[in-house]
N, CA, C and O atoms as a CHARMM CRD file, in Angstrom:
* protein
*
  328
    1    1 MET  N    131.52400 -14.83500 -41.52300 PROA 1      0.00000
    2    1 MET  CA   131.59500 -13.65300 -42.10100 PROA 1      0.00000
    3    1 MET  C    133.04700 -13.42000 -42.86600 PROA 1      0.00000
    4    1 MET  O    133.22800 -12.36500 -43.47400 PROA 1      0.00000
    5    2 GLY  N    133.84400 -14.21100 -42.82700 PROA 2      0.00000
    6    2 GLY  CA   134.88600 -14.01300 -43.74600 PROA 2      0.00000
    7    2 GLY  C    136.35300 -13.25100 -43.12000 PROA 2      0.00000
    8    2 GLY  O    137.36900 -12.85100 -43.68800 PROA 2      0.00000
    9    3 LEU  N    135.91200 -13.26600 -41.64400 PROA 3      0.00000
   10    3 LEU  CA   137.19600 -12.41700 -41.14000 PROA 3      0.00000
   11    3 LEU  C    138.09100 -13.24500 -40.53200 PROA 3      0.00000
   12    3 LEU  O    137.80100 -14.35300 -40.07900 PROA 3      0.00000
   13    4 ARG  N    139.41900 -12.62800 -40.50300 PROA 4      0.00000
   14    4 ARG  CA   140.26000 -13.31200 -39.77700 PROA 4      0.00000
   15    4 ARG  C    140.75900 -12.80700 -38.85400 PROA 4      0.00000
   16    4 ARG  O    141.09000 -11.64000 -39.06300 PROA 4      0.00000
   17    5 ARG  N    141.07700 -13.38700 -37.37800 PROA 5      0.00000
   18    5 ARG  CA   141.67900 -12.81700 -36.55900 PROA 5      0.00000
   19    5 ARG  C    143.03000 -12.28200 -36.58100 PROA 5      0.00000
   20    5 ARG  O    143.56700 -12.68700 -37.61200 PROA 5      0.00000
   21    6 SER  N    143.74800 -11.61900 -35.96700 PROA 6      0.00000
   22    6 SER  CA   145.17300 -11.19200 -35.87900 PROA 6      0.00000
   23    6 SER  C    146.10500 -12.23400 -35.30400 PROA 6      0.00000
   24    6 SER  O    145.85100 -12.53800 -34.13800 PROA 6      0.00000
   25    7 CYS  N    147.19100 -12.88200 -35.90300 PROA 7      0.00000
   26    7 CYS  CA   147.90100 -13.90600 -35.21400 PROA 7      0.00000
   27    7 CYS  C    149.03200 -13.29800 -34.67600 PROA 7      0.00000
   28    7 CYS  O    149.82200 -14.07400 -34.13800 PROA 7      0.00000
   29    8 GLY  N    149.30500 -12.17000 -34.67800 PROA 8      0.00000
   30    8 GLY  CA   150.45900 -11.52300 -34.09500 PROA 8      0.00000
   31    8 GLY  C    151.05500 -11.58500 -32.59500 PROA 8      0.00000
   32    8 GLY  O    150.24000 -12.05200 -31.79800 PROA 8      0.00000
   33    9 ARG  N    152.26400 -11.22500 -32.04900 PROA 9      0.00000
   34    9 ARG  CA   152.42200 -11.57200 -30.95200 PROA 9      0.00000
   35    9 ARG  C    151.96700 -10.64600 -30.15800 PROA 9      0.00000
   36    9 ARG  O    151.64400  -9.56600 -30.65200 PROA 9      0.00000
   37   10 THR  N    151.84700 -10.86200 -28.79800 PROA 10     0.00000
   38   10 THR  CA   151.32300  -9.69100 -27.56800 PROA 10     0.00000
   39   10 THR  C    152.21400  -8.69600 -27.45000 PROA 10     0.00000
   40   10 THR  O    153.39600  -8.92100 -27.18900 PROA 10     0.00000
   41   11 GLY  N    151.74600  -7.54500 -27.62500 PROA 11     0.00000
   42   11 GLY  CA   152.50300  -6.18100 -27.56000 PROA 11     0.00000
   43   11 GLY  C    153.17100  -5.97900 -28.85600 PROA 11     0.00000
   44   11 GLY  O    154.15700  -5.24200 -28.83700 PROA 11     0.00000
   45   12 SER  N    152.88700  -6.39300 -29.75400 PROA 12     0.00000
   46   12 SER  CA   153.71500  -6.02000 -31.21900 PROA 12     0.00000
   47   12 SER  C    152.95300  -5.01700 -31.57000 PROA 12     0.00000
   48   12 SER  O    151.73700  -5.12500 -31.73500 PROA 12     0.00000
   49   13 CYS  N    153.69900  -3.81400 -31.73200 PROA 13     0.00000
   50   13 CYS  CA   153.21900  -2.58700 -32.49800 PROA 13     0.00000
   51   13 CYS  C    152.82100  -2.34100 -33.92400 PROA 13     0.00000
   52   13 CYS  O    152.11100  -1.45700 -34.40300 PROA 13     0.00000
   53   14 PHE  N    153.55900  -3.50400 -34.57200 PROA 14     0.00000
   54   14 PHE  CA   153.30100  -3.67900 -35.94500 PROA 14     0.00000
   55   14 PHE  C    152.15100  -4.34600 -36.46100 PROA 14     0.00000
   56   14 PHE  O    151.71900  -4.21800 -37.60600 PROA 14     0.00000
   57   15 ASP  N    151.60900  -5.16700 -35.43000 PROA 15     0.00000
   58   15 ASP  CA   150.35800  -5.56400 -35.71100 PROA 15     0.00000
   59   15 ASP  C    148.99600  -4.70500 -35.62000 PROA 15     0.00000
   60   15 ASP  O    147.86200  -5.01500 -35.98700 PROA 15     0.00000
   61   16 ASN  N    149.49100  -3.48300 -34.98900 PROA 16     0.00000
   62   16 ASN  CA   148.29100  -2.36000 -34.91100 PROA 16     0.00000
   63   16 ASN  C    148.65200  -1.19000 -35.14400 PROA 16     0.00000
   64   16 ASN  O    148.30100  -0.24900 -34.43200 PROA 16     0.00000
   65   17 ALA  N    149.45800  -1.06100 -36.24300 PROA 17     0.00000
   66   17 ALA  CA   150.30100   0.03700 -36.64700 PROA 17     0.00000
   67   17 ALA  C    149.82600   1.23900 -36.57900 PROA 17     0.00000
   68   17 ALA  O    150.34400   2.22000 -36.04500 PROA 17     0.00000
   69   18 ALA  N    148.29200   1.11100 -37.42300 PROA 18     0.00000
   70   18 ALA  CA   147.70000   2.48300 -37.66800 PROA 18     0.00000
   71   18 ALA  C    146.75500   3.10100 -36.15000 PROA 18     0.00000
   72   18 ALA  O    146.50100   4.29700 -36.00800 PROA 18     0.00000
   73   19 ALA  N    146.43100   2.26100 -35.35500 PROA 19     0.00000
   74   19 ALA  CA   146.02300   2.32400 -34.18800 PROA 19     0.00000
   75   19 ALA  C    147.14800   2.91500 -33.00400 PROA 19     0.00000
   76   19 ALA  O    146.88600   3.73800 -32.12800 PROA 19     0.00000
   77   20 GLU  N    148.26000   2.35200 -33.21200 PROA 20     0.00000
   78   20 GLU  CA   149.33200   2.88300 -32.45200 PROA 20     0.00000
   79   20 GLU  C    149.72600   4.49500 -32.94100 PROA 20     0.00000
   80   20 GLU  O    149.88800   5.45200 -32.18300 PROA 20     0.00000
   81   21 SER  N    149.79900   4.49200 -34.04400 PROA 21     0.00000
   82   21 SER  CA   150.11000   5.81900 -34.53500 PROA 21     0.00000
   83   21 SER  C    149.06900   6.92700 -34.17700 PROA 21     0.00000
   84   21 SER  O    149.31300   8.04900 -33.73400 PROA 21     0.00000
   85   22 PHE  N    147.85600   6.37100 -34.46600 PROA 22     0.00000
   86   22 PHE  CA   146.71300   7.39600 -33.88000 PROA 22     0.00000
   87   22 PHE  C    146.98900   8.08000 -32.63100 PROA 22     0.00000
   88   22 PHE  O    147.03900   9.29400 -32.43900 PROA 22     0.00000
   89   23 TRP  N    147.20900   6.85400 -31.56800 PROA 23     0.00000
   90   23 TRP  CA   147.33400   7.11800 -30.34400 PROA 23     0.00000
   91   23 TRP  C    148.55600   7.79800 -30.08700 PROA 23     0.00000
   92   23 TRP  O    148.50500   8.58400 -29.14200 PROA 23     0.00000
   93   24 ALA  N    149.75400   7.68700 -30.74700 PROA 24     0.00000
   94   24 ALA  CA   150.84400   8.74600 -30.18100 PROA 24     0.00000
   95   24 ALA  C    150.57000  10.06400 -30.86700 PROA 24     0.00000
   96   24 ALA  O    150.98500  11.10000 -30.34700 PROA 24     0.00000
   97   25 LEU  N    149.87500  10.09000 -32.03900 PROA 25     0.00000
   98   25 LEU  CA   149.71300  11.44100 -32.50900 PROA 25     0.00000
   99   25 LEU  C    148.79100  12.32200 -31.65700 PROA 25     0.00000
  100   25 LEU  O    148.96200  13.54100 -31.63400 PROA 25     0.00000
  101   26 LEU  N    147.67100  11.63500 -30.85100 PROA 26     0.00000
  102   26 LEU  CA   146.95400  12.08200 -29.93400 PROA 26     0.00000
  103   26 LEU  C    147.40200  12.75800 -28.72200 PROA 26     0.00000
  104   26 LEU  O    147.07600  13.84000 -28.23500 PROA 26     0.00000
  105   27 LYS  N    148.15000  11.94400 -28.38900 PROA 27     0.00000
  106   27 LYS  CA   149.34700  12.15400 -27.00700 PROA 27     0.00000
  107   27 LYS  C    149.88800  13.38800 -27.28000 PROA 27     0.00000
  108   27 LYS  O    149.75000  14.36400 -26.54300 PROA 27     0.00000
  109   28 GLU  N    150.66900  13.37500 -28.60500 PROA 28     0.00000
  110   28 GLU  CA   151.45400  14.33100 -28.89500 PROA 28     0.00000
  111   28 GLU  C    150.91300  15.59100 -29.05900 PROA 28     0.00000
  112   28 GLU  O    151.56400  16.57100 -28.69800 PROA 28     0.00000
  113   29 GLU  N    149.78100  15.71300 -29.56600 PROA 29     0.00000
  114   29 GLU  CA   149.05300  16.92200 -29.68600 PROA 29     0.00000
  115   29 GLU  C    147.81300  17.31900 -28.85700 PROA 29     0.00000
  116   29 GLU  O    147.13000  18.32400 -29.05400 PROA 29     0.00000
  117   30 ILE  N    147.61600  16.37100 -27.88600 PROA 30     0.00000
  118   30 ILE  CA   146.82000  16.75700 -26.81700 PROA 30     0.00000
  119   30 ILE  C    147.27100  16.73300 -25.50100 PROA 30     0.00000
  120   30 ILE  O    146.66200  17.28200 -24.58200 PROA 30     0.00000
  121   31 GLY  N    148.30900  16.12100 -25.37100 PROA 31     0.00000
  122   31 GLY  CA   148.86700  15.40200 -24.13000 PROA 31     0.00000
  123   31 GLY  C    148.23400  14.53200 -23.00900 PROA 31     0.00000
  124   31 GLY  O    147.05200  14.19500 -22.93700 PROA 31     0.00000
  125   32 THR  N    148.99400  14.30600 -22.36000 PROA 32     0.00000
  126   32 THR  CA   148.40900  13.43700 -20.92100 PROA 32     0.00000
  127   32 THR  C    147.85700  14.11700 -19.87800 PROA 32     0.00000
  128   32 THR  O    147.95600  13.64600 -18.74500 PROA 32     0.00000
  129   33 ARG  N    147.23100  15.25500 -20.09100 PROA 33     0.00000
  130   33 ARG  CA   146.63500  16.02400 -19.07700 PROA 33     0.00000
  131   33 ARG  C    145.69000  15.64100 -18.41600 PROA 33     0.00000
  132   33 ARG  O    145.33700  14.56200 -18.89100 PROA 33     0.00000
  133   34 THR  N    144.91600  15.98700 -17.36600 PROA 34     0.00000
  134   34 THR  CA   143.75500  15.76400 -17.03500 PROA 34     0.00000
  135   34 THR  C    142.87600  16.79600 -16.89200 PROA 34     0.00000
  136   34 THR  O    143.22400  17.91100 -16.50300 PROA 34     0.00000
  137   35 TRP  N    141.39100  16.39800 -17.27800 PROA 35     0.00000
  138   35 TRP  CA   140.25900  17.29400 -17.47000 PROA 35     0.00000
  139   35 TRP  C    139.37500  17.54000 -16.05100 PROA 35     0.00000
  140   35 TRP  O    139.55500  16.82200 -15.06700 PROA 35     0.00000
  141   36 PRO  N    138.75500  18.24200 -16.06300 PROA 36     0.00000
  142   36 PRO  CA   137.71800  18.63000 -15.13300 PROA 36     0.00000
  143   36 PRO  C    136.44500  17.35100 -14.98300 PROA 36     0.00000
  144   36 PRO  O    135.96900  17.08600 -13.87900 PROA 36     0.00000
  145   37 ASP  N    136.07800  16.75700 -16.03500 PROA 37     0.00000
  146   37 ASP  CA   135.38000  15.87000 -16.17900 PROA 37     0.00000
  147   37 ASP  C    135.46100  15.10200 -17.58000 PROA 37     0.00000
  148   37 ASP  O    136.14700  15.54000 -18.50400 PROA 37     0.00000
  149   38 ARG  N    134.66500  13.85000 -17.67800 PROA 38     0.00000
  150   38 ARG  CA   134.78800  13.08500 -18.86600 PROA 38     0.00000
  151   38 ARG  C    134.37800  13.98600 -20.22500 PROA 38     0.00000
  152   38 ARG  O    134.99400  14.11600 -21.28300 PROA 38     0.00000
  153   39 ALA  N    133.09300  14.55800 -19.78100 PROA 39     0.00000
  154   39 ALA  CA   132.51900  15.28000 -21.01800 PROA 39     0.00000
  155   39 ALA  C    133.31200  16.32200 -21.89200 PROA 39     0.00000
  156   39 ALA  O    133.30600  16.56300 -23.09900 PROA 39     0.00000
  157   40 THR  N    134.12300  16.94500 -20.62400 PROA 40     0.00000
  158   40 THR  CA   135.16600  18.08600 -21.35800 PROA 40     0.00000
  159   40 THR  C    136.31300  17.26100 -22.03200 PROA 40     0.00000
  160   40 THR  O    136.72800  17.68800 -23.10900 PROA 40     0.00000
  161   41 ALA  N    136.87800  16.10400 -21.50300 PROA 41     0.00000
  162   41 ALA  CA   137.80900  15.18800 -22.17200 PROA 41     0.00000
  163   41 ALA  C    137.33100  14.87500 -23.51700 PROA 41     0.00000
  164   41 ALA  O    137.97600  15.13500 -24.53300 PROA 41     0.00000
  165   42 ARG  N    136.17000  14.30200 -23.50100 PROA 42     0.00000
  166   42 ARG  CA   135.44300  13.68800 -24.86100 PROA 42     0.00000
  167   42 ARG  C    135.17300  14.73600 -26.11600 PROA 42     0.00000
  168   42 ARG  O    135.24200  14.52300 -27.32600 PROA 42     0.00000
  169   43 ALA  N    134.86200  15.86900 -25.43900 PROA 43     0.00000
  170   43 ALA  CA   134.65800  16.98600 -26.45000 PROA 43     0.00000
  171   43 ALA  C    135.89500  17.61400 -26.89500 PROA 43     0.00000
  172   43 ALA  O    135.85900  18.17200 -27.99200 PROA 43     0.00000
  173   44 GLU  N    137.10400  17.62000 -26.16000 PROA 44     0.00000
  174   44 GLU  CA   138.36200  17.77500 -26.87800 PROA 44     0.00000
  175   44 GLU  C    138.94000  16.79200 -27.68200 PROA 44     0.00000
  176   44 GLU  O    139.82900  16.96100 -28.51700 PROA 44     0.00000
  177   45 VAL  N    138.37700  15.75200 -27.37700 PROA 45     0.00000
  178   45 VAL  CA   139.26000  14.57900 -28.39600 PROA 45     0.00000
  179   45 VAL  C    138.29800  14.61000 -29.38900 PROA 45     0.00000
  180   45 VAL  O    138.86600  14.59500 -30.48100 PROA 45     0.00000
  181   46 PHE  N    137.22200  14.64200 -29.48600 PROA 46     0.00000
  182   46 PHE  CA   136.23500  14.69900 -30.68200 PROA 46     0.00000
  183   46 PHE  C    136.72900  15.80300 -31.58800 PROA 46     0.00000
  184   46 PHE  O    137.04800  15.51700 -32.74200 PROA 46     0.00000
  185   47 SER  N    136.82200  17.15600 -31.10600 PROA 47     0.00000
  186   47 SER  CA   137.33100  18.28000 -31.51800 PROA 47     0.00000
  187   47 SER  C    138.66200  18.12700 -32.20500 PROA 47     0.00000
  188   47 SER  O    138.87300  18.61800 -33.31400 PROA 47     0.00000
  189   48 PHE  N    139.39500  17.56300 -31.65000 PROA 48     0.00000
  190   48 PHE  CA   140.76300  17.13100 -32.26200 PROA 48     0.00000
  191   48 PHE  C    140.56500  16.14900 -33.56200 PROA 48     0.00000
  192   48 PHE  O    141.10300  16.49500 -34.61400 PROA 48     0.00000
  193   49 ILE  N    139.94700  15.15800 -33.52400 PROA 49     0.00000
  194   49 ILE  CA   139.70200  14.26200 -34.52700 PROA 49     0.00000
  195   49 ILE  C    138.85500  14.98900 -35.57200 PROA 49     0.00000
  196   49 ILE  O    139.23300  14.74600 -36.71800 PROA 49     0.00000
  197   50 GLU  N    137.84300  15.79100 -35.48500 PROA 50     0.00000
  198   50 GLU  CA   137.11600  16.22500 -36.66500 PROA 50     0.00000
  199   50 GLU  C    137.64200  17.41800 -36.90600 PROA 50     0.00000
  200   50 GLU  O    136.99600  17.90100 -37.83600 PROA 50     0.00000
  201   51 THR  N    138.68800  18.34000 -36.47200 PROA 51     0.00000
  202   51 THR  CA   139.05800  19.85500 -36.72600 PROA 51     0.00000
  203   51 THR  C    140.40300  19.20900 -37.48000 PROA 51     0.00000
  204   51 THR  O    140.56700  19.46800 -38.67200 PROA 51     0.00000
  205   52 PHE  N    141.18200  18.52400 -36.90400 PROA 52     0.00000
  206   52 PHE  CA   142.45500  18.09000 -37.44000 PROA 52     0.00000
  207   52 PHE  C    143.03700  16.87300 -38.12000 PROA 52     0.00000
  208   52 PHE  O    143.83200  16.77700 -39.05400 PROA 52     0.00000
  209   53 TYR  N    142.34300  15.86800 -37.30400 PROA 53     0.00000
  210   53 TYR  CA   143.09700  14.39500 -37.89600 PROA 53     0.00000
  211   53 TYR  C    142.42400  14.02700 -39.10600 PROA 53     0.00000
  212   53 TYR  O    143.07300  13.39200 -39.93700 PROA 53     0.00000
  213   54 ASN  N    141.22600  14.32200 -39.34500 PROA 54     0.00000
  214   54 ASN  CA   140.35200  13.90500 -40.41500 PROA 54     0.00000
  215   54 ASN  C    140.46200  15.13000 -41.61400 PROA 54     0.00000
  216   54 ASN  O    140.21200  14.86100 -42.78800 PROA 54     0.00000
  217   55 HSD  N    140.81300  16.32600 -41.23600 PROA 55     0.00000
  218   55 HSD  CA   140.48100  17.47100 -42.01300 PROA 55     0.00000
  219   55 HSD  C    141.62400  18.02000 -42.61500 PROA 55     0.00000
  220   55 HSD  O    141.69400  18.20700 -43.83000 PROA 55     0.00000
  221   56 ARG  N    142.70200  18.34000 -41.66500 PROA 56     0.00000
  222   56 ARG  CA   143.61800  19.06600 -41.88300 PROA 56     0.00000
  223   56 ARG  C    145.02600  18.15700 -42.01200 PROA 56     0.00000
  224   56 ARG  O    145.93600  18.57200 -42.73000 PROA 56     0.00000
  225   57 ARG  N    145.13300  17.07600 -41.38200 PROA 57     0.00000
  226   57 ARG  CA   146.40500  16.23600 -41.27100 PROA 57     0.00000
  227   57 ARG  C    146.40500  15.87300 -42.65200 PROA 57     0.00000
  228   57 ARG  O    145.42300  15.43000 -43.24700 PROA 57     0.00000
  229   58 LEU  N    147.69500  16.10200 -43.21700 PROA 58     0.00000
  230   58 LEU  CA   148.11300  15.12200 -44.50900 PROA 58     0.00000
  231   58 LEU  C    148.40700  13.87800 -44.52100 PROA 58     0.00000
  232   58 LEU  O    149.43300  13.67500 -43.87200 PROA 58     0.00000
  233   59 ARG  N    147.99200  13.01000 -44.94300 PROA 59     0.00000
  234   59 ARG  CA   148.64700  11.66800 -45.04600 PROA 59     0.00000
  235   59 ARG  C    149.98200  11.60700 -45.77400 PROA 59     0.00000
  236   59 ARG  O    149.93900  11.72400 -46.99900 PROA 59     0.00000
  237   60 LYS  N    151.15400  11.44100 -45.18900 PROA 60     0.00000
  238   60 LYS  CA   152.14700  11.66600 -45.77300 PROA 60     0.00000
  239   60 LYS  C    152.88600  10.57700 -46.49700 PROA 60     0.00000
  240   60 LYS  O    153.99400  10.12700 -46.20600 PROA 60     0.00000
  241   61 HSD  N    152.13600  10.24200 -47.43500 PROA 61     0.00000
  242   61 HSD  CA   152.53500   8.99000 -48.48400 PROA 61     0.00000
  243   61 HSD  C    152.47100   9.32500 -49.51600 PROA 61     0.00000
  244   61 HSD  O    151.52800  10.10200 -49.66700 PROA 61     0.00000
  245   62 LYS  N    153.25600   9.05800 -50.76400 PROA 62     0.00000
  246   62 LYS  CA   152.78900   9.00500 -52.07400 PROA 62     0.00000
  247   62 LYS  C    151.51100   8.37100 -52.42500 PROA 62     0.00000
  248   62 LYS  O    150.68000   8.91000 -53.15500 PROA 62     0.00000
  249   63 ALA  N    151.37800   7.21800 -51.88900 PROA 63     0.00000
  250   63 ALA  CA   150.28500   6.26500 -52.32700 PROA 63     0.00000
  251   63 ALA  C    148.90000   6.95300 -52.00300 PROA 63     0.00000
  252   63 ALA  O    147.94400   6.76000 -52.75500 PROA 63     0.00000
  253   64 PHE  N    148.78800   7.78600 -50.84200 PROA 64     0.00000
  254   64 PHE  CA   147.81100   8.63500 -50.70800 PROA 64     0.00000
  255   64 PHE  C    147.59700   9.86700 -51.29000 PROA 64     0.00000
  256   64 PHE  O    146.58000  10.51400 -51.04100 PROA 64     0.00000
  257   65 GLY  N    148.57600  10.30800 -52.14400 PROA 65     0.00000
  258   65 GLY  CA   148.63800  11.33200 -52.83800 PROA 65     0.00000
  259   65 GLY  C    148.68300  12.72900 -51.93100 PROA 65     0.00000
  260   65 GLY  O    148.26600  13.81600 -52.33200 PROA 65     0.00000
  261   66 TYR  N    149.27300  12.47700 -50.63200 PROA 66     0.00000
  262   66 TYR  CA   149.41900  13.63700 -49.75200 PROA 66     0.00000
  263   66 TYR  C    148.20700  14.31900 -49.62500 PROA 66     0.00000
  264   66 TYR  O    148.15800  15.49100 -49.99800 PROA 66     0.00000
  265   67 LEU  N    147.02100  13.66300 -49.06200 PROA 67     0.00000
  266   67 LEU  CA   145.91100  14.28200 -49.13000 PROA 67     0.00000
  267   67 LEU  C    145.18600  13.92900 -47.80500 PROA 67     0.00000
  268   67 LEU  O    145.48800  12.83800 -47.32000 PROA 67     0.00000
  269   68 THR  N    144.31200  14.65800 -47.17400 PROA 68     0.00000
  270   68 THR  CA   144.07800  14.45600 -45.57200 PROA 68     0.00000
  271   68 THR  C    143.08100  13.05500 -45.83000 PROA 68     0.00000
  272   68 THR  O    142.71700  12.62700 -46.92500 PROA 68     0.00000
  273   69 PRO  N    142.81300  12.57900 -44.68700 PROA 69     0.00000
  274   69 PRO  CA   141.93000  11.33600 -44.70600 PROA 69     0.00000
  275   69 PRO  C    140.37700  11.76300 -45.18600 PROA 69     0.00000
  276   69 PRO  O    139.62300  10.87900 -45.59200 PROA 69     0.00000
  277   70 ALA  N    140.04700  12.81400 -45.13600 PROA 70     0.00000
  278   70 ALA  CA   138.76200  13.22300 -45.58400 PROA 70     0.00000
  279   70 ALA  C    138.47400  13.29300 -47.15900 PROA 70     0.00000
  280   70 ALA  O    137.49200  12.91900 -47.80000 PROA 70     0.00000
  281   71 GLU  N    139.58200  13.85600 -47.53100 PROA 71     0.00000
  282   71 GLU  CA   139.83800  14.21900 -49.08700 PROA 71     0.00000
  283   71 GLU  C    140.00700  12.67600 -49.59600 PROA 71     0.00000
  284   71 GLU  O    139.24000  12.31800 -50.49000 PROA 71     0.00000
  285   72 THR  N    140.93800  11.75600 -49.10000 PROA 72     0.00000
  286   72 THR  CA   141.01400  10.45800 -49.45300 PROA 72     0.00000
  287   72 THR  C    139.96700   9.64300 -49.67300 PROA 72     0.00000
  288   72 THR  O    139.88800   8.92700 -50.67100 PROA 72     0.00000
  289   73 ARG  N    139.04100   9.70200 -48.70200 PROA 73     0.00000
  290   73 ARG  CA   137.68300   9.06400 -48.63100 PROA 73     0.00000
  291   73 ARG  C    136.55800   9.55200 -49.48400 PROA 73     0.00000
  292   73 ARG  O    135.66100   8.80300 -49.86900 PROA 73     0.00000
  293   74 GLN  N    136.62700  10.88000 -49.78300 PROA 74     0.00000
  294   74 GLN  CA   135.67800  11.52300 -50.89500 PROA 74     0.00000
  295   74 GLN  C    136.36700  11.25900 -52.16500 PROA 74     0.00000
  296   74 GLN  O    135.59300  11.14900 -53.11600 PROA 74     0.00000
  297   75 ARG  N    137.60300  11.12900 -52.43300 PROA 75     0.00000
  298   75 ARG  CA   137.98600  10.74100 -53.88900 PROA 75     0.00000
  299   75 ARG  C    137.71500   9.20400 -54.09400 PROA 75     0.00000
  300   75 ARG  O    137.45800   8.74000 -55.20400 PROA 75     0.00000
  301   76 HSD  N    137.79600   8.37500 -52.84100 PROA 76     0.00000
  302   76 HSD  CA   137.42200   6.89800 -53.04500 PROA 76     0.00000
  303   76 HSD  C    136.05600   6.62500 -53.26100 PROA 76     0.00000
  304   76 HSD  O    135.81400   5.62300 -53.93400 PROA 76     0.00000
  305   77 GLN  N    134.78900   7.51900 -52.69900 PROA 77     0.00000
  306   77 GLN  CA   133.39100   7.40700 -52.90400 PROA 77     0.00000
  307   77 GLN  C    133.28200   7.99200 -54.29100 PROA 77     0.00000
  308   77 GLN  O    132.68400   7.37000 -55.16900 PROA 77     0.00000
  309   78 HSD  N    133.79300   9.07500 -54.50200 PROA 78     0.00000
  310   78 HSD  CA   133.75500   9.64100 -56.23600 PROA 78     0.00000
  311   78 HSD  C    134.27900   8.68800 -57.25000 PROA 78     0.00000
  312   78 HSD  O    133.83500   8.83400 -58.38900 PROA 78     0.00000
  313   79 ALA  N    135.21200   7.66100 -57.02700 PROA 79     0.00000
  314   79 ALA  CA   135.51500   6.59800 -57.77400 PROA 79     0.00000
  315   79 ALA  C    134.76000   5.51500 -57.86800 PROA 79     0.00000
  316   79 ALA  O    134.77600   4.75400 -58.83600 PROA 79     0.00000
  317   80 LEU  N    133.93200   5.36800 -56.68700 PROA 80     0.00000
  318   80 LEU  CA   133.08400   4.13200 -56.90700 PROA 80     0.00000
  319   80 LEU  C    131.51300   4.49600 -57.44800 PROA 80     0.00000
  320   80 LEU  O    130.75000   3.58500 -57.77100 PROA 80     0.00000
  321   81 ALA  N    131.12200   5.89100 -57.50800 PROA 81     0.00000
  322   81 ALA  CA   129.98700   6.36200 -57.90200 PROA 81     0.00000
  323   81 ALA  C    130.37800   6.12800 -59.53600 PROA 81     0.00000
  324   81 ALA  O    129.50800   5.59700 -60.22600 PROA 81     0.00000
  325   82 ALA  N    131.46700   6.45000 -60.07800 PROA 82     0.00000
  326   82 ALA  CA   131.90800   6.53400 -61.30800 PROA 82     0.00000
  327   82 ALA  C    131.81300   5.22100 -62.11400 PROA 82     0.00000
  328   82 ALA  O    132.19900   5.18400 -63.28200 PROA 82     0.00000
């Protein structure tokens, strides 16, 4: 399938920087509290991702034009269609 696996060191945050950044932001925004049940926890995490992370959070880099991930995806899809 043309895939290459990562060959980085175990525990190196630089090998998985995007995921590490996401988890850090999630912990910062939602915290590490406990919920009454799994369904409530899933609903709050889903809400965070869909209302803030994808639609209001700006990608703070010039290469992304300081857009949200949803806006970046929409521009990319528009460019592909053109």
